[in-house]
N, C-alpha and C positions, 0 to 999 in steps of 0.2 A: 680037721675040718669039720664044717656043719652043713646039713642040707635041710631045707624046709619047703614043704609044699604050701602055697597060699592061692586061694581062689581070687580071680580077677575082680570080683565083686566086693571084696573086703574094703570097707570104708576108710577114707583118709584118717590118719591118727590112730588106726588100729595097731595093735602090738602083733608083730610077724613072728618074732623069736626072742628067746631069752638065752644069753650065753655067759659062761662063768669061767674066769681065769682063776686058778688056783694061787694062793700066796700063803706061804707058811708063817708070815708075820701075824702079829695080833694088834688090836687097837688102830690107832691112826695109821701105823705103817702097812696095814693091810687094805687100807682104803684105795679103790680103784678109780681110774678114769678109762673110759673107751672112746675110741675115734675111728671113723672109717678113713682109711689112708689111701685107698685105691679101689679101682673097680669100676664097673660100668653102670652102678646104681647110684652114683653120686648125685644129689638132688633130688632122688626118689626115696631114699631112706634116710633115717637120722638114728643115731644111737645115743642113748643116756644110760645113766647109772641108777639102779636102785639103791638107795642109801642103806636100807636094811640088810639086804642080801648080797651087795656088791656085785649083782649080775649086770650084764649090759643088757639093755632092752631096746630091741630094734623095732621101729615104727614106721609106717608108711607115710610119706609126705605129699605124694600125687597119686591120683588114680592109676591102677594097673589095668593094662589092656592086653589079654593073651594074643590077640590078633596082630598087634604091633611088636610085641616082645614076649617071648616065652620064658625066659630065665635071666637072672642077674647074678654076678659075682662080686662080692665084696671083700677086701682085705681089710681086717680090723685090728687095731693095736689096742692092748690093755697095758696100762702102766701104773705104777704107783703114784698116787695123786700128790704126795708130799714126800719126794725122796730126800733123805738126810743129806746135807751137803758134804758132810764128812766122809760119805761113802760113794759120791759120784763118780769118782775114779774107778770103782770096782763094778760099775754098772755095764751095759745098760739095764735098767730095771724095767723092761718092758718086753712084750712078746706079741707076736701076731698070729692070726688064724684066718683061714678062708671060710666065708659063708656063702653057700649057693642058695639062691631062692628061686624056686620053680614056680611060674605062674600057671595055675590050673584054669582051663577054660570053663565058662559058665555060659549055658544057654542064655542068649539075650534076646528080647522081642524085637520085632521090626521097628525101624525108626523111619518117620515120614522125612522126605526131603526138604519140606518147608514146613513152618509151624502154621501157616496160613495160606488158603487157596481161595482168593476172591473170585467169584463167578457171577456174571450177570445173565439173567434169562428173562426173555420176553414173556408176558403172560399169554402170548398167542402161540407159543411154541408147542409143538405137537407132543402128545405123550409118546414117549420111547425115544426121543432125540437126545443125543449126547450134548450135554451142556458143559462139559470139561472134564478134566481127568485129574487124578492125584497120583503121587509116586511114593513108594517106601522102598527100604532095602533091609536086608538082613545083615547086620554088622558081623555075624559070625562066619558068613560065607559069601563070597561075591556072586556065585550063580545059584544061590538058595532061592526058590520062587516064594513070593509073597502074595497072598490072596486077600 
């Protein structure tokens, strides 16, 4: 099994991890394909193969949010890309591993509740009068004060 720590601020399409299955074959018989077969990260992560190293490359497909989910577990299968039909009865020619991805919290700035706050004020309004309010919240904590 593998475990990786990833900051929640990592951009979409970033590489999260590289894993490698061992295969004693050489040439075309050593070519791998990887796929995510199970786990709670389906749709969040994608795996592809590095043609040169035959490693599985796990990338992010959607933004991570520590406050929403702190970890993901994936079951990944590595298999021979082109199994020789003469040997299929001797298979399976695949193996699985577990990859745990821990999302690390990153301090995020406050966010306004609205992108625009229209306010009208009379030119006769006295100095010091309140003409409106704006609101923001800290996405890291529900009770964190914002100034």
